[in-house]
N, C-alpha and C positions, 0 to 999 in steps of 0.2 A: 824479509826481516834482516836487519843489519848483522854483520859478523860479531859486533860487540855484544850481541845478545846470546851468543852461543857459549854454553858452559860445558866443561868436561869434568867428570868426576867418577870415582868408583861408586858402585851402587848395588845394594842387595834388593832382589826382587821379592816383595812381600805379598802383593795381591795382583791378580789378573782378573778383570771383569769384562764381559762382553759390552761393546758399545753399539755395534751393529752386526750384521751377518759376517762381516769380514774384518772388523776393527776391534781393538781392545783399549781399555783404560788400565794402565799399569801403575801401581804404587811402589815407589822405591824408597829405601832408606840410604841417605848419603851422609858422609861424615861432616861435610861443610854446610850443606843446605838443609839438613834434616829430612823430613818427608818431602818427596817430589812426586807429583802425579803427572803422568804423561799420556797423551793420546797416541795410539799406534794405528794409523790408518792403513787399511788393506793388509793387516798382519796375517790374515788367514788365506789370502789369495795364493794360488799355487806358485807364482813367480815372485812372491814378496821377498824383499831383501832381509826381512826380519824373521823369516822361518828358521827355527832352531837357534836363534840368537838370544833368546831369553826364555826363562821358565821360572817357576817358583823356586826359591832358595838359591838361585844363581847369584854369583858376583859378576857384574858386568862393568865394562868401561862405557859410561853413558855420555852421549853428547845430546844436549837438548837446547831448544830455544826458550829462553826465560821469558815468561809473561810477567811484565812488571806489575800487573794488577793481581797477581797470585792466581789461584785456581789451577786449571789444567794447562800444562805446557806441551808444546809440540816436540816430538822426538826427532832427532836427525839421524842418529846412529847408535847402536849398542853392540858391543863385542863381548862374548862370554869369556871370563877369566877363570872362573871356577864353577863347574857344573854341579858337583855333588850328586852324581848319578845314584849312589846307594840310597838316597832319600826317595827314589822312585820305585824301590823294591822292598824296603823295610817299612811296613805300614805303621808300626809303632813309632819308629823314629820320625816318619813323615807326619804323623798326628801331633807329636810333640813339637816339631819344627813349625807346623801350621799354627799351633796355639801361640808360640813365641812370636811369630810374625804378626798374627792378628792382634795380640796384646800391644805390641810395639806400634803397629799402624794406628791403633785407637788412642794412643797416649802421647805419641811424639809430636811436638810442634815443628814448624819450620825453623831454620837456623842451625847453629852449631850443634852437632850430635856425635862428635867424634868418640866419646866414651861409650855411648850406647851402640854405635856402629861396630866398634871393636868387640864389645860384649856379645852382640848377636852373631857376628861373623865367627867368633870363637865357638859359640854354642852350635851353630850350623856345622862347623868343621868337626866338632866332637861327635855329633850325631851321625854325620856322614861316614866318619872313620870307624863307627861301631864302638867307640870308647865311652859311650854314655848309656849302658844298658839299664841303668836305673832312671827311667824316664820321669817318674814323679820327682825324684831328687833333682833332676835337671830343671824341672818347672819351678820348684822351690828356690833353687839357687839363682835362677834367672830373675824371678820376681823380686827377690831381696836386693839384687844388684841394680835392677831397673829402678826400684824405689830410691836407691841411693843416688843415681844419676838425676832423678827427677827432684831431688831435694826433699823426699818424703819418707825416707827410711825411718821406721819406728825407733825411738830412743829406748834401748833396753838397759840403760844405766840405772842401777839401784843406788840409793844413798848409802853411806857407810853403815848406818844403823840397821837398815833393812838387810844389807848384804851379810852382816855379822850375826843377825838374829837367828838364822837357820830356818826362817819361814819359807815354806815351799810353795805357797800360793800368794800371788800378788794381783791386785786390781790394775788393769790397764785401761786407760781412757782412750778410746778409739779416735775421737775427734782431735785430741791434743797430741796423740802419738807418743805418749809416755805413761809411766806408772803414776798412779795416785799415791802420794806419800805424805803422811801426817807430819813427818820430821822436817820436810823442806817446804811445806806449804802447798805442794802440788796436789791439791785435792780435787776430787770429782765434784763438779758443780753443774747445776742446770739439768737439762734433760739428755745430755750426751750419754751415749751407751758406753758401758764398760764390759770387759770380759776378764775372767780370771785365768791367769796363765801360771802353769806349774813352772818351778825353777828349772826343771829339765828341758822344757820347751824354750825357755829364755836362753839357756846355755847352748842349745842346738842352733838357735837363730844366730847367736854371736859367732859360733864356729863357722856356719855357712857364710856369714858376712865377711869373714876373714879368708875364706877359701878361694883359690883361683880356679878351682873346678868343683863340681858337685862332690859331696862326701860319699865314699863307698858305703854300701848298705852293711850294717852290722847285724849279725844274726843274734839279736838279743831282744827280749820282750820290751825292756825299757826303751830301747832305741825306737822300735816300731811305734810304741805308744806316744813317745815324744814327737816323732815325725807326723803322726796323725794329728796331734794337737797343733803342731806348727802349720800343717796343711789347712786345717779349719780356720786358724787365726788369720793366716795370710789371705785366705779366700774372702773373709769379711773385710780386712784392711784394704786389699787391692780394689775391691768393688766400691768401697767408700771413697778412697782418696784418688784413685785413677779413673773413677767414673766409668768402669767397665761392667756391663751387665753380668751378673753371676752365672747366667746360663752359658756364656762363652767358655768359661773355665770348667763348668760342670760337664759339658759335652766332651771336652778334651779328656777329662779324668775318667768319665764313663767309657769312652772309647779305649783308653789304655787298660781298663779293668776287664775288657772282654777276653774271654778265654777260648782259644781255638779248639775245635774238636780234634781229638787224636784218631 
Protein backbone atom coordinates (compact mmCIF):
# COMPACT_ATOMS: atom_id res chain seq x y z
CA UNK A 1 0.00 0.00 0.00
CA UNK A 2 1.29 3.48 -0.80
CA UNK A 3 2.26 5.96 1.90
CA UNK A 4 -0.42 8.31 0.58
CA UNK A 5 -3.03 5.94 1.98
CA UNK A 6 -1.74 6.14 5.55
CA UNK A 7 -3.81 8.36 7.83
CA UNK A 8 -3.02 9.50 11.36
CA UNK A 9 -5.71 10.56 13.82
CA UNK A 10 -6.70 10.52 17.48
CA UNK A 11 -9.29 7.79 18.03
CA UNK A 12 -11.60 6.53 20.78
CA UNK A 13 -11.92 2.75 21.01
CA UNK A 14 -15.64 1.87 20.97
CA UNK A 15 -15.84 -1.85 20.16
CA UNK A 16 -13.51 -4.85 20.02
CA UNK A 17 -14.76 -8.03 18.34
CA UNK A 18 -12.98 -11.31 17.64
CA UNK A 19 -12.07 -11.91 14.00
CA UNK A 20 -10.12 -15.12 14.48
CA UNK A 21 -8.36 -16.85 17.36
CA UNK A 22 -5.63 -14.22 17.33
CA UNK A 23 -7.14 -11.21 15.54
CA UNK A 24 -9.62 -8.42 16.32
CA UNK A 25 -11.97 -6.09 14.51
CA UNK A 26 -11.88 -2.71 16.27
CA UNK A 27 -14.35 0.16 15.84
CA UNK A 28 -12.96 3.63 16.51
CA UNK A 29 -14.48 7.11 16.63
CA UNK A 30 -12.26 9.76 15.08
CA UNK A 31 -12.88 13.51 14.86
CA UNK A 32 -12.13 13.85 11.14
CA UNK A 33 -13.21 10.50 9.66
CA UNK A 34 -16.10 9.54 11.94
CA UNK A 35 -16.35 5.81 12.52
CA UNK A 36 -13.31 3.84 11.40
CA UNK A 37 -13.25 0.03 11.52
CA UNK A 38 -9.84 -1.65 11.46
CA UNK A 39 -8.60 -5.21 11.41
CA UNK A 40 -5.81 -5.99 13.89
CA UNK A 41 -4.14 -9.19 12.71
CA UNK A 42 -2.32 -11.25 15.32
CA UNK A 43 -3.47 -8.93 18.11
CA UNK A 44 -3.61 -11.74 20.67
CA UNK A 45 -0.28 -13.38 19.87
CA UNK A 46 2.25 -13.26 22.73
CA UNK A 47 4.73 -11.15 20.79
CA UNK A 48 2.21 -8.88 19.05
CA UNK A 49 3.18 -5.23 18.84
CA UNK A 50 -0.46 -4.38 19.64
CA UNK A 51 -0.62 -6.07 23.07
CA UNK A 52 -1.69 -3.44 25.61
CA UNK A 53 -1.86 -0.73 22.97
CA UNK A 54 -5.65 -0.50 22.82
CA UNK A 55 -8.70 -1.40 24.88
CA UNK A 56 -12.25 -0.17 25.30
CA UNK A 57 -12.53 3.54 26.13
CA UNK A 58 -8.86 4.26 25.32
CA UNK A 59 -7.88 7.37 23.41
CA UNK A 60 -5.15 6.32 20.97
CA UNK A 61 -3.06 7.85 18.25
CA UNK A 62 -4.12 5.69 15.33
CA UNK A 63 -2.31 5.09 12.04
CA UNK A 64 -4.24 3.10 9.46
CA UNK A 65 -4.23 2.33 5.77
CA UNK A 66 -7.38 3.82 4.28
CA UNK A 67 -9.41 1.50 2.11
CA UNK A 68 -10.82 3.66 -0.65
CA UNK A 69 -13.83 1.38 -0.98
CA UNK A 70 -14.78 1.78 2.67
CA UNK A 71 -15.45 -1.15 4.96
CA UNK A 72 -12.58 -2.50 7.06
CA UNK A 73 -9.22 -0.73 7.03
CA UNK A 74 -5.83 -2.18 7.91
CA UNK A 75 -4.15 -0.84 11.02
CA UNK A 76 -0.48 0.12 11.00
CA UNK A 77 0.05 1.37 14.53
CA UNK A 78 -1.76 2.64 17.59
CA UNK A 79 -0.31 4.26 20.69
CA UNK A 80 -2.43 4.80 23.83
CA UNK A 81 -2.76 8.44 24.89
CA UNK A 82 -5.37 8.06 27.64
CA UNK A 83 -6.15 4.64 29.15
CA UNK A 84 -8.88 5.57 31.67
CA UNK A 85 -7.98 2.65 33.95
CA UNK A 86 -10.75 3.41 36.54
CA UNK A 87 -13.30 2.24 33.96
CA UNK A 88 -11.88 -1.27 34.43
CA UNK A 89 -12.67 -1.32 38.17
CA UNK A 90 -15.90 0.71 38.54
CA UNK A 91 -18.52 -1.52 36.93
CA UNK A 92 -21.29 1.08 36.94
CA UNK A 93 -19.09 3.63 35.20
CA UNK A 94 -18.00 0.91 32.76
CA UNK A 95 -21.61 -0.05 32.02
CA UNK A 96 -22.46 3.59 31.33
CA UNK A 97 -19.42 4.07 29.10
CA UNK A 98 -20.30 0.85 27.25
CA UNK A 99 -23.80 2.12 26.45
CA UNK A 100 -22.49 5.50 25.26
CA UNK A 101 -19.94 3.74 23.05
CA UNK A 102 -22.54 1.33 21.64
CA UNK A 103 -25.05 4.13 20.98
CA UNK A 104 -22.38 6.16 19.18
CA UNK A 105 -21.14 3.20 17.13
CA UNK A 106 -24.69 2.44 15.98
CA UNK A 107 -25.53 6.00 14.95
CA UNK A 108 -22.39 7.74 13.69
CA UNK A 109 -21.63 7.78 9.95
CA UNK A 110 -18.21 8.22 8.40
CA UNK A 111 -16.96 11.75 7.88
CA UNK A 112 -16.51 14.76 10.16
CA UNK A 113 -17.48 13.95 13.75
CA UNK A 114 -15.51 16.50 15.74
CA UNK A 115 -18.43 17.55 17.92
CA UNK A 116 -19.43 14.01 18.85
CA UNK A 117 -15.80 13.01 19.38
CA UNK A 118 -15.31 15.84 21.89
CA UNK A 119 -18.64 14.99 23.55
CA UNK A 120 -17.81 11.31 24.01
CA UNK A 121 -14.24 11.96 25.12
CA UNK A 122 -15.55 14.38 27.75
CA UNK A 123 -18.09 11.81 28.96
CA UNK A 124 -15.41 9.09 29.20
CA UNK A 125 -13.11 11.47 31.12
CA UNK A 126 -15.87 12.36 33.60
CA UNK A 127 -16.72 8.72 34.17
CA UNK A 128 -13.08 7.73 34.62
CA UNK A 129 -12.47 10.60 37.04
CA UNK A 130 -15.40 9.55 39.22
CA UNK A 131 -17.14 12.87 38.61
CA UNK A 132 -20.32 11.34 37.17
CA UNK A 133 -21.82 9.29 39.99
CA UNK A 134 -25.29 9.97 38.56
CA UNK A 135 -24.96 7.48 35.73
CA UNK A 136 -28.57 7.76 34.55
CA UNK A 137 -28.11 11.52 34.37
CA UNK A 138 -25.00 10.99 32.26
CA UNK A 139 -26.98 8.84 29.83
CA UNK A 140 -29.75 11.45 29.51
CA UNK A 141 -27.26 14.29 29.04
CA UNK A 142 -25.31 12.39 26.41
CA UNK A 143 -28.41 11.32 24.46
CA UNK A 144 -29.69 14.90 24.29
CA UNK A 145 -26.37 16.24 23.01
CA UNK A 146 -25.86 13.35 20.59
CA UNK A 147 -29.28 14.13 19.09
CA UNK A 148 -28.17 17.75 18.73
CA UNK A 149 -25.06 16.81 16.74
CA UNK A 150 -27.14 14.43 14.60
CA UNK A 151 -29.53 17.30 13.78
CA UNK A 152 -32.39 15.45 15.46
CA UNK A 153 -32.75 17.14 18.84
CA UNK A 154 -36.43 17.53 19.76
CA UNK A 155 -37.76 21.07 19.44
CA UNK A 156 -39.12 21.93 22.88
CA UNK A 157 -40.18 25.45 21.93
CA UNK A 158 -43.69 26.44 22.90
CA UNK A 159 -45.59 29.14 21.08
CA UNK A 160 -46.19 32.33 23.16
CA UNK A 161 -49.85 31.44 23.73
CA UNK A 162 -49.08 27.96 25.05
CA UNK A 163 -46.18 29.25 27.14
CA UNK A 164 -48.35 31.86 28.85
CA UNK A 165 -51.42 29.68 29.26
CA UNK A 166 -50.07 27.81 32.26
CA UNK A 167 -50.97 24.46 30.69
CA UNK A 168 -48.83 21.73 32.23
CA UNK A 169 -49.43 18.96 29.66
CA UNK A 170 -48.55 19.28 25.98
CA UNK A 171 -48.85 16.85 23.06
CA UNK A 172 -45.52 16.06 21.41
CA UNK A 173 -45.48 14.60 17.88
CA UNK A 174 -42.65 12.05 17.84
CA UNK A 175 -42.17 11.88 14.08
CA UNK A 176 -42.09 15.68 13.72
CA UNK A 177 -39.95 16.23 16.79
CA UNK A 178 -42.06 19.13 18.06
CA UNK A 179 -45.20 19.98 19.95
CA UNK A 180 -48.62 19.90 18.31
CA UNK A 181 -49.94 23.44 18.57
CA UNK A 182 -53.35 24.73 17.42
CA UNK A 183 -52.07 28.33 17.48
CA UNK A 184 -49.26 27.83 14.96
CA UNK A 185 -50.83 25.18 12.78
CA UNK A 186 -48.42 22.50 14.02
CA UNK A 187 -51.09 19.85 14.46
CA UNK A 188 -50.85 16.12 14.82
CA UNK A 189 -51.84 14.54 11.53
CA UNK A 190 -51.96 11.02 10.15
CA UNK A 191 -50.98 7.99 12.16
CA UNK A 192 -47.85 9.46 13.75
CA UNK A 193 -47.59 8.71 17.47
CA UNK A 194 -47.77 11.44 20.08
CA UNK A 195 -46.83 11.50 23.74
CA UNK A 196 -47.98 13.85 26.46
CA UNK A 197 -45.14 15.72 28.14
CA UNK A 198 -45.43 17.54 31.44
CA UNK A 199 -44.09 21.08 31.60
CA UNK A 200 -41.52 19.99 34.21
CA UNK A 201 -40.14 17.35 31.82
CA UNK A 202 -39.82 19.96 29.09
CA UNK A 203 -38.00 22.35 31.43
CA UNK A 204 -35.61 19.61 32.55
CA UNK A 205 -34.85 18.77 28.91
CA UNK A 206 -34.04 22.41 28.18
CA UNK A 207 -31.78 22.66 31.23
CA UNK A 208 -29.86 19.53 30.25
CA UNK A 209 -29.57 20.77 26.66
CA UNK A 210 -27.81 23.90 27.92
CA UNK A 211 -25.61 22.11 30.47
CA UNK A 212 -21.94 21.36 29.73
CA UNK A 213 -22.12 18.47 32.22
CA UNK A 214 -24.92 16.29 33.61
CA UNK A 215 -27.07 18.08 36.18
CA UNK A 216 -26.54 17.07 39.82
CA UNK A 217 -29.30 14.99 41.35
CA UNK A 218 -31.77 17.03 43.38
CA UNK A 219 -33.30 15.38 46.41
CA UNK A 220 -36.85 16.32 45.55
CA UNK A 221 -39.82 14.26 44.46
CA UNK A 222 -40.65 16.58 41.56
CA UNK A 223 -37.16 16.28 40.15
CA UNK A 224 -37.15 12.48 40.31
CA UNK A 225 -40.58 12.30 38.66
CA UNK A 226 -39.51 14.74 35.94
CA UNK A 227 -36.33 12.79 35.29
CA UNK A 228 -38.27 9.55 35.03
CA UNK A 229 -40.58 11.20 32.50
CA UNK A 230 -37.58 12.45 30.51
CA UNK A 231 -35.98 9.01 30.66
CA UNK A 232 -39.08 7.40 29.16
CA UNK A 233 -39.53 10.10 26.52
CA UNK A 234 -35.91 9.94 25.32
CA UNK A 235 -36.06 6.16 25.23
CA UNK A 236 -38.91 6.34 22.72
CA UNK A 237 -37.40 9.22 20.75
CA UNK A 238 -33.89 7.74 20.47
CA UNK A 239 -35.25 4.36 19.40
CA UNK A 240 -37.38 6.03 16.70
CA UNK A 241 -34.98 8.60 15.28
CA UNK A 242 -31.59 6.94 15.77
CA UNK A 243 -32.86 3.49 14.81
CA UNK A 244 -31.34 1.91 17.92
CA UNK A 245 -33.10 -1.18 19.33
CA UNK A 246 -34.78 -0.36 22.64
CA UNK A 247 -33.19 -3.45 24.21
CA UNK A 248 -29.72 -1.86 24.04
CA UNK A 249 -30.77 0.98 26.32
CA UNK A 250 -32.94 -1.22 28.53
CA UNK A 251 -30.07 -3.59 29.30
CA UNK A 252 -27.84 -0.65 30.27
CA UNK A 253 -30.44 0.83 32.61
CA UNK A 254 -31.27 -2.55 34.16
CA UNK A 255 -27.58 -3.12 34.80
CA UNK A 256 -27.28 0.24 36.55
CA UNK A 257 -30.34 -0.50 38.69
CA UNK A 258 -28.74 -3.65 40.11
CA UNK A 259 -28.12 -3.38 43.84
CA UNK A 260 -25.11 -5.12 45.31
CA UNK A 261 -25.59 -7.24 48.41
CA UNK A 262 -24.06 -5.74 51.52
